[in-house]
C-alpha positions in Angstrom: 62.1 -11.1 -32.4 60.5 -11.0 -28.9 59.2 -7.9 -27.2 61.7 -8.5 -24.4 64.6 -8.5 -26.9 63.4 -5.3 -28.5 62.9 -3.5 -25.2 66.4 -4.6 -24.1 67.9 -3.3 -27.4 66.0 0.1 -27.1 67.4 0.5 -23.6 70.9 -0.2 -24.8 70.4 2.3 -27.5 69.3 4.9 -25.0 72.4 4.2 -22.8 74.7 4.7 -25.9 73.0 8.0 -26.7 73.5 9.2 -23.2 77.2 8.1 -23.2 78.5 10.6 -25.8 77.2 13.6 -27.8 76.7 12.1 -31.3 76.6 8.7 -33.0 76.3 7.7 -36.7 73.7 5.1 -37.6 76.5 2.7 -38.6 78.2 3.1 -35.3 75.0 2.4 -33.4 74.2 -0.6 -35.6 77.7 -2.1 -35.0 77.3 -1.6 -31.2 73.9 -3.2 -31.1 74.7 -5.8 -33.8 71.6 -4.9 -35.9 70.9 -3.2 -39.2 70.7 0.6 -39.8 67.0 0.1 -40.4 66.6 -1.4 -36.9 68.4 1.6 -35.5 66.0 3.9 -37.2 63.0 2.0 -35.8 64.4 2.0 -32.3 65.1 5.7 -32.5 61.4 6.2 -33.4 60.4 4.1 -30.3 62.5 6.4 -28.1 60.9 9.5 -29.6 57.5 8.0 -28.9 58.5 7.6 -25.2 59.4 11.3 -25.1 63.2 11.2 -25.7 64.2 14.0 -28.1 66.6 12.2 -30.4 67.8 14.5 -33.2 69.0 13.3 -36.5 71.4 15.1 -38.8 71.7 14.1 -42.5 74.8 14.2 -44.7 78.5 13.5 -44.1 79.3 13.7 -40.4 75.7 13.5 -39.5 74.1 11.1 -37.0 71.9 10.8 -34.0 72.1 13.0 -30.9 70.1 13.0 -27.7 68.8 16.6 -27.1 67.0 18.5 -24.4 63.3 18.2 -24.4 60.4 20.0 -22.7 60.5 17.5 -19.8 63.2 15.3 -18.2 62.8 11.7 -19.4 64.1 8.7 -17.3 67.9 8.4 -17.3 69.9 5.2 -17.4 72.9 4.7 -15.1 75.5 2.0 -14.9 76.5 0.7 -11.5 79.3 3.2 -11.0 77.3 6.1 -12.1 74.4 5.2 -9.8 76.7 4.9 -6.8 78.5 8.2 -7.6 75.1 10.0 -8.1 73.7 8.8 -4.8 76.8 9.8 -2.8 76.9 13.2 -4.5 73.2 13.8 -3.7 73.9 13.0 -0.1 76.7 15.6 0.0 74.5 18.1 -1.9 71.8 17.9 0.8 74.2 19.8 3.0 75.7 22.0 0.3 76.0 25.8 -0.3 73.4 26.1 -3.1 70.1 27.6 -1.8 67.2 25.2 -2.1 69.4 22.3 -3.3 69.3 20.4 0.0 65.6 19.6 -0.1 65.7 18.8 -3.9 68.8 16.6 -3.4 67.0 14.6 -0.7 63.9 14.1 -2.9 66.1 13.0 -5.8 68.1 10.6 -3.5 64.8 9.1 -2.2 63.7 8.4 -5.8 67.0 6.9 -6.8 67.2 4.7 -3.6 63.7 3.4 -4.3 64.6 2.0 -7.7 68.2 1.0 -7.0 69.0 -2.7 -7.0 69.5 -4.1 -3.5 73.2 -4.8 -4.1 73.9 -1.2 -5.1 71.7 0.2 -2.4 73.8 -1.7 0.1 77.0 -0.3 -1.3 75.7 3.3 -1.2 74.5 2.9 2.4 77.9 1.5 3.4 79.6 4.6 2.0 77.0 6.8 3.8 77.5 4.9 7.1 81.3 5.2 6.9 81.2 9.0 6.1 80.8 12.0 8.3 80.7 15.6 6.9 82.4 18.4 8.7 80.1 21.3 8.0 81.6 24.8 8.5 80.0 28.2 8.0 79.2 28.7 4.4 77.3 31.2 2.3 74.3 29.9 0.3 74.1 30.9 -3.4 70.8 31.2 -5.3 70.6 28.3 -7.7 69.3 30.6 -10.4 72.5 32.6 -10.2 74.5 29.5 -10.7 72.4 28.4 -13.7 72.6 31.9 -15.3 76.3 32.1 -14.9 76.9 28.5 -16.1 74.9 29.1 -19.3 76.7 32.4 -19.9 80.1 30.6 -19.6 78.9 27.9 -21.9 77.4 30.2 -24.5 80.0 32.9 -24.3 77.6 35.8 -23.6 78.3 38.8 -21.4 76.8 39.1 -17.9 75.7 42.2 -16.1 75.3 42.5 -12.3 75.6 44.8 -9.3 78.6 43.9 -7.2 79.3 44.8 -3.5 83.0 45.5 -3.0 85.0 44.8 0.1 85.0 48.5 1.0 81.3 48.7 0.7 79.0 50.2 -1.9 77.7 48.6 -5.1 78.7 49.1 -8.7 77.4 47.7 -11.9 79.8 45.4 -13.6 79.8 43.9 -17.1 81.9 40.8 -17.6 82.8 38.0 -20.0 82.6 34.9 -17.8 84.9 31.9 -18.2 84.5 29.6 -15.3 83.1 29.2 -11.8 85.3 27.9 -9.0 84.2 26.7 -5.6 86.3 26.3 -2.5 83.6 24.4 -0.7 82.6 27.4 1.4 82.3 30.0 -1.3 81.7 30.3 -5.1 83.8 32.5 -7.3 83.5 33.6 -11.0 86.6 34.2 -13.1 85.7 36.7 -15.9 87.1 39.4 -18.1 86.0 42.7 -16.7 84.9 44.8 -19.8 85.3 48.2 -18.1 88.7 47.5 -16.5 90.0 45.4 -19.5 91.5 42.8 -17.2 90.8 39.5 -15.6 88.9 39.6 -12.3 87.5 37.3 -9.6 84.0 37.9 -8.2 82.3 36.3 -5.2 78.9 35.0 -6.2 77.4 35.9 -2.8 78.2 39.6 -3.5 76.4 39.6 -6.8 72.9 41.1 -7.2 70.5 41.2 -10.2 72.6 38.8 -12.3 71.5 39.0 -15.9 72.8 37.4 -19.0 72.8 39.8 -22.0 72.5 38.9 -25.7 76.0 40.2 -26.4 78.2 37.2 -27.5 81.9 37.5 -27.2 84.9 35.7 -28.8 86.7 33.7 -26.2 90.2 35.1 -25.5 93.1 33.1 -24.0 92.7 33.0 -20.3 94.8 31.8 -17.3 94.1 28.6 -15.4 90.8 29.4 -13.6 91.6 27.4 -10.4 95.1 28.9 -10.1 93.9 32.4 -10.9 91.0 32.3 -8.3 93.3 30.8 -5.7 95.9 33.6 -6.1 93.1 36.2 -6.0 91.5 35.0 -2.8 94.8 34.1 -1.0 96.9 37.1 -2.0 95.2 40.1 -3.5 92.9 41.2 -0.6 95.6 41.3 2.0 98.1 43.9 3.2 101.0 41.4 3.5 101.9 38.5 1.2 104.2 36.0 3.0 106.4 33.5 1.3 107.8 30.9 3.7 110.0 27.8 3.0 108.8 24.8 4.9 110.8 21.6 5.5 107.9 19.4 4.4 106.5 17.8 1.3 103.9 19.8 -0.7 101.2 17.2 0.0 101.7 17.4 3.7 101.2 21.2 3.7 98.2 21.1 1.4 96.6 18.7 3.8 96.9 21.4 6.5 96.3 24.6 4.5 93.0 24.9 2.5 93.4 26.2 -1.0 91.4 29.4 -0.2 93.9 30.2 2.6 97.3 29.6 1.0 99.1 28.4 -2.1 101.8 25.7 -1.9 104.7 25.6 -4.4 107.1 22.7 -4.9 110.7 23.4 -4.0 113.7 21.1 -3.7 115.3 18.6 -1.3 112.2 17.9 0.7 111.2 21.6 1.0 108.2 23.6 -0.3 107.1 27.2 -0.3 103.9 28.4 1.3 102.4 31.6 -0.1 99.8 33.1 2.2 98.3 36.5 2.7 97.2 38.4 5.8 96.6 41.8 7.4 98.4 41.0 10.6 102.1 39.8 10.7 101.7 38.4 14.2 98.7 36.3 13.0 100.8 35.0 10.1 103.7 34.1 12.3 101.5 32.2 14.7 99.7 30.2 12.0 102.9 29.3 10.2 104.4 28.1 13.5 101.3 26.0 14.2 102.0 24.0 11.1 104.8 22.3 13.0 107.5 22.3 10.3 110.9 23.8 10.2 110.5 27.2 8.5 112.5 29.9 6.8 110.9 33.3 6.1 111.5 34.5 2.5 109.2 37.5 2.4 108.5 40.0 3.9 111.4 40.7 6.2 109.0 42.1 8.8 107.6 38.6 9.3 110.9 37.6 10.8 110.4 40.3 13.5 106.9 39.1 14.1 108.3 35.5 14.5 110.9 36.8 17.0 108.1 38.5 19.0 106.1 35.3 19.1 109.1 33.3 20.2 109.7 35.7 23.1 106.1 35.5 24.2 106.1 31.7 24.1 109.4 31.5 26.0 107.9 33.8 28.7 104.8 31.6 28.9 107.0 28.5 29.3 109.0 30.3 32.0 112.3 29.9 30.2 113.1 33.6 30.1 
């Protein structure tokens, strides 16, 4: 067997190990069309190159690619390479502190080794894409990593949290999932002291520390839906529900998820749920959507809409 053939097979083995969590020797042998003994030899070759391939004996055992002391080279197929390059481009202008420069360095390395045909496709995507960058709050990457590991390992987290009213208090939570709206990051977690689910903005956290206290995961609501309700409803004095003569998709294109929630209705209508501290402001923004609307709640929003209508009529000189 030639060296080229062996190298190609070892690279195929590496790609298989990166594809899923665990493989049996028989499964790898079948994929590579070799014997179990050849699989064992190729695993040793990968280990010699610095890849931490773990082996588990017994029924249900097999090979698993683990984490090592350094990051070895990765193998990407065409789709993965394009997706990674495009994602790195977007990350260079993201909300994670320090990620922009690191993303650019990684993108440079990937572009350098990428085949010309893939590089042309990635650059075509870049050339056809503009990013509308709005004001965003940067999050320390270490905070993201700490919280992500705590969610994965089911360990409690302790931090100081600045509330909307000012002042900081220490909180201890059992984290479940992080949710990002593009401008801000949120954590959905079980608040130990309050014995209830809560949403926390990551930019208001200080001294985030993962404890050694493991917890048993309890049933939890859908993280995306829960965070959306928290950020669009809970902080505000008024919660408006307005029926709009439009498809849900049309309204979602106009109303960001961190601003309002859109519910399906019937006969070409949907319901927009949006919070605000000023009824006149709510009436104006609902009117700006440009759809036929019917106020469901609160009744005071109808009065605000009437005031807005009179002002607009006066501006148009029709009164």
